[in-house]
Structure formats: C-alpha cells, structure tokens
C-alpha positions as a printed Julia matrix, in Angstrom:
379×3 Matrix{Float64}:
   0.0    -0.02   -0.11
   1.1     3.34   -0.9
   1.0     5.64    2.37
   1.29    9.13    0.38
  -1.0     9.05   -2.37
  -0.73   12.92   -3.38
   0.13   13.16   -7.08
   3.56   14.53   -7.89
   2.54   17.5   -10.03
   5.07   19.75  -11.68
   4.56   22.31   -8.92
   5.5    19.77   -5.86
   8.45   18.58   -7.81
   9.55   22.28   -8.17
   9.11   22.73   -4.42
  10.73   19.48   -3.7
  13.84   20.73   -5.56
  13.83   24.09   -4.02
  13.71   22.37   -0.53
  16.56   20.44   -1.59
  18.74   23.37   -2.87
  18.12   25.21   -0.05
  19.06   22.62    2.51
  22.33   22.2     0.12
  22.82   26.16    0.7
  22.39   26.06    4.32
  25.03   23.36    4.81
  27.83   24.82    2.63
  27.4    28.47    4.05
  27.5    26.84    7.7
  30.56   24.97    6.57
  31.89   28.16    5.0
  31.48   30.19    8.45
  32.17   27.13   10.93
  35.4    28.74   11.85
  33.75   32.01   13.33
  30.56   30.27   14.47
  32.74   27.62   16.7
  32.51   30.23   19.78
  28.69   30.97   19.43
  28.1    26.76   18.76
  30.45   26.06   22.17
  28.57   29.08   24.12
  24.8    27.62   22.58
  25.79   24.5    23.92
  26.98   25.29   27.29
  23.91   27.76   27.41
  21.65   24.67   26.87
  23.57   22.34   29.54
  23.53   25.14   32.17
  20.23   26.54   31.73
  18.62   23.9    34.02
  20.99   25.06   36.85
  20.57   28.72   36.28
  16.33   27.92   36.44
  16.77   26.26   39.71
  19.15   28.8    41.2
  16.78   31.58   40.04
  13.84   30.16   42.06
  15.86   30.49   45.11
  17.14   34.05   44.37
  14.5    35.37   42.34
  16.64   37.39   39.88
  17.77   36.14   36.58
  21.08   38.18   36.35
  21.9    37.29   39.9
  21.44   33.49   39.29
  23.53   33.26   36.05
  26.4    35.26   37.49
  26.18   32.56   40.49
  26.01   29.73   38.16
  28.76   30.99   35.82
  30.98   31.74   38.79
  30.58   28.06   40.51
  30.83   26.39   37.19
  34.17   28.74   36.38
  35.64   27.88   39.65
  34.66   23.81   39.49
  36.24   23.97   35.76
  39.33   26.23   37.08
  40.22   23.77   39.93
  39.93   20.81   38.19
  42.06   22.25   35.48
  44.31   23.27   38.4
  44.41   19.91   39.9
  44.5    17.72   36.82
  46.64   19.62   34.15
  49.79   19.49   36.08
  48.94   15.71   36.57
  48.51   15.41   32.84
  51.93   17.21   32.22
  53.78   14.76   34.21
  52.49   11.8    32.65
  53.16   13.36   29.16
  56.82   14.02   30.01
  57.5    10.58   31.7
  55.51    8.91   28.33
  58.09   11.22   26.05
  61.03    9.79   28.0
  59.57    6.21   27.52
  59.17    6.87   23.64
  62.97    7.82   23.76
  63.97    5.15   25.21
  61.73    2.54   23.04
  63.34    4.27   19.71
  66.99    4.28   20.95
  69.14    1.18   21.65
  68.34    1.36   25.5
  67.26   -1.09   27.82
  63.96   -0.39   27.34
  64.01   -1.23   23.41
  66.04   -4.55   24.27
  63.29   -5.42   26.47
  60.87   -4.95   24.07
  62.74   -6.62   20.98
  63.01   -9.73   23.29
  59.17   -9.81   24.73
  57.31   -8.53   21.76
  56.83  -10.1    18.36
  59.4    -8.72   15.68
  56.6    -7.45   13.71
  54.77   -5.8    16.53
  57.93   -4.2    17.5
  58.91   -2.87   14.16
  55.58   -1.81   13.73
  55.59    0.21   17.08
  59.25    1.61   16.72
  58.41    2.68   13.26
  54.96    4.85   14.77
  56.98    6.28   17.61
  59.78    7.28   15.5
  57.62    9.24   13.17
  58.28   13.03   13.69
  54.56   13.8    14.28
  54.62   11.72   17.29
  58.37   12.77   18.58
  57.82   16.47   18.27
  54.24   15.88   19.99
  55.85   14.44   23.15
  58.96   16.7    23.08
  57.07   19.8    23.24
  58.57   21.98   26.18
  55.4    22.78   28.36
  51.9    21.05   28.66
  50.34   24.36   27.33
  52.3    24.22   24.0
  51.4    20.79   23.74
  47.4    21.55   23.99
  47.87   24.17   21.78
  49.19   21.63   19.25
  46.14   19.51   19.71
  44.11   21.84   19.99
  45.38   23.28   16.39
  44.86   19.46   14.87
  41.33   19.42   16.45
  40.14   22.89   15.77
  42.2    24.28   13.13
  39.93   27.2    11.78
  39.84   28.75   15.85
  43.47   28.26   16.31
  44.79   29.56   13.1
  43.3    32.65   14.23
  45.04   32.13   17.73
  48.25   30.65   16.21
  48.63   32.66   12.95
  49.16   35.9    15.12
  50.96   34.17   18.03
  49.06   36.91   20.25
  48.39   36.38   23.63
  45.54   38.65   23.73
  43.99   36.72   20.96
  44.0    33.81   23.26
  42.36   35.48   25.71
  39.55   37.14   23.18
  38.24   33.81   22.35
  37.23   32.67   25.4
  36.3    36.27   26.1
  33.93   36.38   23.05
  32.36   32.57   24.32
  31.99   34.17   27.82
  29.93   37.15   26.59
  27.8    34.76   24.04
  27.05   32.6    27.05
  25.8    35.28   29.25
  23.7    36.6    26.2
  21.73   33.58   25.6
  21.5    32.53   29.28
  19.78   36.06   30.16
  17.12   35.81   26.92
  17.02   31.96   26.98
  13.49   31.76   28.7
  12.24   34.51   26.58
  13.67   33.01   23.22
  11.73   29.54   24.17
   8.52   31.62   24.23
   8.9    34.21   21.96
   9.97   32.23   18.72
   6.83   30.62   18.25
   5.25   34.03   17.51
   7.43   34.25   14.32
   6.41   31.07   13.02
   3.42   32.09   10.18
   0.13   30.96   11.86
  -0.61   27.96    9.23
   2.77   26.42    9.92
   2.91   27.26   13.58
   1.43   24.28   15.39
   3.51   21.69   13.48
   6.81   23.3    13.49
   6.34   24.04   17.16
   5.48   20.43   18.0
   8.53   19.27   15.97
  10.86   21.47   17.83
   9.32   20.51   21.18
   9.75   17.09   20.22
  13.56   17.74   19.53
  14.06   19.52   22.32
  12.79   16.29   24.73
  15.21   14.06   22.61
  17.83   16.3    23.14
  17.17   17.07   27.07
  16.65   13.22   27.5
  19.77   11.91   25.82
  22.28   15.23   25.44
  22.13   16.18   28.98
  21.98   12.61   30.28
  24.73   11.26   28.01
  27.32   14.47   28.76
  26.51   13.76   32.74
  27.32   10.01   32.08
  30.63   11.0    29.96
  31.97   13.13   32.4
  31.02   10.82   35.74
  32.79    7.69   33.58
  35.65    9.87   32.69
  36.55   10.26   36.42
  36.31    6.5    36.8
  38.6     5.42   34.02
  41.33    7.91   34.96
  41.07    6.87   38.52
  41.11    3.08   37.55
  44.05    3.87   34.81
  46.09    5.67   37.1
  45.9     3.18   40.26
  46.99    0.41   37.94
  49.99    2.43   37.25
  49.36    3.06   33.02
  51.19    5.6    31.23
  49.01    8.48   30.77
  46.01    7.27   32.67
  44.59   10.34   33.32
  44.86   11.57   30.06
  43.55    8.18   28.56
  40.83    8.19   30.85
  39.47   11.67   30.13
  39.66   10.46   25.93
  37.56    7.46   26.9
  35.05    9.61   28.87
  34.69   11.86   26.03
  33.81    8.74   23.51
  31.13    7.91   25.82
  29.48   10.85   24.66
  28.57    8.31   21.62
  26.99    5.01   23.29
  29.32    2.09   22.16
  32.55    4.18   21.05
  34.39    4.16   24.26
  35.22    0.45   22.84
  37.82    2.35   20.7
  39.46    3.29   23.88
  40.63   -0.38   24.01
  43.23    0.13   21.38
  45.56    2.81   23.05
  44.91    1.31   26.43
  46.57   -2.14   24.87
  49.52   -0.12   23.54
  50.05    1.75   26.98
  49.53   -1.59   28.85
  52.34   -3.06   26.75
  54.22   -0.27   27.29
  53.71   -0.41   31.14
  54.64   -3.93   31.02
  57.68   -3.48   29.33
  59.05   -0.52   31.9
  58.09   -2.72   34.81
  58.93   -6.02   34.04
  55.45   -7.34   34.61
  53.53   -9.99   32.52
  52.14   -8.19   29.52
  48.82  -10.37   30.32
  48.72   -9.32   34.29
  48.77   -5.8    33.04
  46.23   -6.22   30.13
  43.97   -7.84   32.91
  44.1    -4.95   35.01
  43.29   -2.96   32.13
  40.35   -4.71   31.13
  39.19   -4.94   34.45
  39.0    -1.39   34.82
  36.89   -1.31   31.66
  34.35   -4.28   33.02
  34.06   -2.53   36.09
  33.28    0.86   34.67
  31.05   -0.82   32.25
  29.12   -2.3    34.82
  28.82    0.91   36.95
  27.57    2.34   33.4
  24.96   -0.17   32.45
  23.57   -1.32   35.99
  23.64    2.2    37.88
  24.24    5.49   35.66
  22.13    4.63   32.57
  18.9     3.27   34.64
  19.06    6.44   36.73
  19.94    8.98   34.27
  18.54    8.25   31.13
  16.24    4.93   32.0
  14.47    3.96   29.05
  14.55    7.56   27.24
  15.69    6.35   24.01
  13.33    3.48   23.31
  15.9     2.28   20.43
  17.44   -1.15   19.69
  21.25   -1.4    19.54
  21.16   -2.28   15.92
  19.06    0.96   15.27
  21.57    2.95   17.52
  24.48    1.84   15.93
  22.84    2.19   12.06
  21.86    5.77   13.41
  25.4     6.42   14.26
  26.6     5.1    10.89
  24.35    7.38    8.75
  24.47   10.63   11.16
  28.4    10.19   11.13
  28.95   10.02    7.41
  26.34   12.98    7.13
  27.74   15.25    9.46
  30.99   13.99   11.11
  31.81   14.43   14.51
  28.49   16.6    15.08
  26.53   13.88   13.45
  27.67   11.39   15.63
  26.79   13.85   19.03
  22.8    14.03   17.64
  22.65   11.15   15.79
  20.32    9.34   18.51
  18.18   12.51   19.54
  17.61   12.96   15.95
  17.21    9.63   15.19
  14.32    9.51   17.94
  12.87   12.69   16.06
  12.94   11.54   13.07
  10.78    8.09   14.09
   8.16   10.31   16.09
   7.53   12.64   13.13
   7.32    9.43   10.85
   4.82    7.98   12.94
   2.84   11.21   13.31
   2.84   12.85   10.05
   3.29    9.23    7.89
   1.51    6.69    9.75
  -1.08    8.09   11.78
  -3.13    9.51    8.74
  -2.65    6.34    6.96
  -3.77    4.17    9.81
  -7.82    4.32    8.91
  -6.72    2.79    5.54
  -4.93    0.28    6.92
  -7.99   -1.1     8.9
  -9.46   -3.99    6.68
 -13.02   -4.79    6.88
 -14.17   -8.15    7.47
 -15.07  -10.17    4.75
 -19.16   -9.47    3.61
 -19.3    -5.95    5.7
 -20.44   -3.05    4.13
 -23.96   -3.61    2.61
 -25.4    -6.47    0.47
C-alpha cells in the first residue's frame, strides 16, 4: 500500500527541488562560516546544558541576572579547580611518556626488553610509529600548554588558526571572552526566546513546527544532557582506574575514553590505545603483559558494569527506546552525513525522525490500514 497518494505534480517537484537546494545552501554556508561560528556554537551548547541549573538557582534568588552570575561563578571555579589539579598531573604523565618513547626508539635497555618480549613485526611497527616526527614532536613539546595548543590546532584548525597565526596572547584571551559573552547573553534571553520564537512562525505552520521543535527539545533534553553527565562521570572513573594500576598517561586516556562515551559504544575504541599503553607499562616495569592487560580490562569491565547497572538506568532510563542495531545504524548514517556533529546528535535526531514519521506518515494512514471483515459493508 502506498501511504502517500498525493500526485507528483510539476509544482510539487519544483518545491521539493527548491527545498533540497535550500538545505544544500544552508549546509554549505555553515561549512564556510564554521570557523567564526565555533565560539557561538560552544556558547550555545554550554547554555543548553547550564540553563536548568540557572533556572533552579533563579527559584532561590528570584533574579535571573544574579542566578546566571552565581551559576557561571561556581561553574568556572569548578572547571578552573579541576584544571588546576589535573593539568599538572597530565603534564607529568606526558613528560614521562616522552621519556619512554625516546628510550623505545633508541638502543636503550627498554628497547632491548621490547625486542626480546614482543613479536618482531609488532615491535618494528611500534618502533616505526613512535619514531615518526609527528609523535616525537608531540611528546617533545617544552610545556604542556604548548602541547595542548598543538592538540587544539589539529582538532580545531580554524579556531586555532586565528590564535596561532598571530601568536598573540591577546587573541588567546579574546576567544574565551567572546564565548563567555555569548554564553551570558544566551542565558539571559534563554527563557524569552523559548516562548517568543513561536510568534515568528506563520500561523498556518506554527502548530506543526512547534510540535516538531518540542519533540526535538525533549529528545535532546533526555539524551544529550544525560549522556554528557554519564560521559563526565565515566571519564573520572576511567582516569582513576588507569592511574591506580599505573598505566602511562592514565588520566589523559581516562578522560579520552570518557569523552568517547558521548557516543554510546564508542568507548570501545579506547581499548586500542589502552592495549598499547599496557604493553609499554609491562615493558617498563618488567611485569607480565597479560597481568597488566588483565588489570586494564578489569577497569573497563568494572566501569561498564557501573554504567549499565547504575548510571544509565538512573540518568537516562528508557528514554531512547531504540534497539542497539538501530542505534549503531543511526550513528553510522549521521556520522557519515555530519561528521563528529552527526555522531553527537545521531540518537536524538533518530528519535525525532521516528516520531515525525509515526505522527505525520503513519497516523493519517491508520484508518486506511484497517481492513473490513469479509461480507461487511452492505449486500
């Protein structure tokens, strides 16, 4: 049965072509302006995450401006305190890893131990990789701040191009200040915009658009905020576990695996660097590789149990309602379409698309799907 019986007239085809062209134009424009939109996008994401907290504080202090000020103050203090504690630890880990890599690529005792204990092909592949200029320069950076800038330059080439192109400390301070200003303005008008934007929609389209946006907001609220909370908690658990077993760069790896948890099941990719670091740790300490690998695997298993048994039921519950197969398919499709952004919004957008399909496609067709019993309807 064909659910959509609307004929494809010339006018409808032209409208569809114009809509497709408009969508292509929007995506192209966003790609062209992505460098200058990064600060706004970061601020919008932070505003979306922090707005519920601002709303709760506002219920206590009554003033929206004061609530925003208090929320941002404690947020910046928490982030600054975390950086004050974690960054020096990461710096020492990176420096230690740099010394290990230098020993591995030279004719040191560690290199001899690796040559004796590792299969020849594996040892040669590791040595060639660690001897590449990119890896050696990355770990030979004089300071951890410079290394962080080098990392950001690879991850955010457009934004860091503004800073590194001028080598200006002033510009390095301006970009966070711009993000903070965007964040303050967005939080100030967040509630007003949530109410007033509906009046900008033409009346004939308002109900459908408002319903569409509300479902999207519900999906984002259930998934994105919850998954961000889970990723942060798991990052702390992984960093603590890797540090306890003495894994090189354990804190950095732990937060990296936690970041991967923004996308369900993607944390399994963290096993690859974990195995490499476990092998290096076994060579450095003289322990059995399988013992170190077992401890590393135990960290993954324990954290996974905590995630599945405690965090996901309490924070996300059954909000998504998607099978693992649909989740993996949505991650693949949206990731192919929009890259990292697509991976982040894959599951909410999939839930939204399914809800849209059920309401606007299946619901109108339900009466037609009811088949009358044989002989009913007259003689």
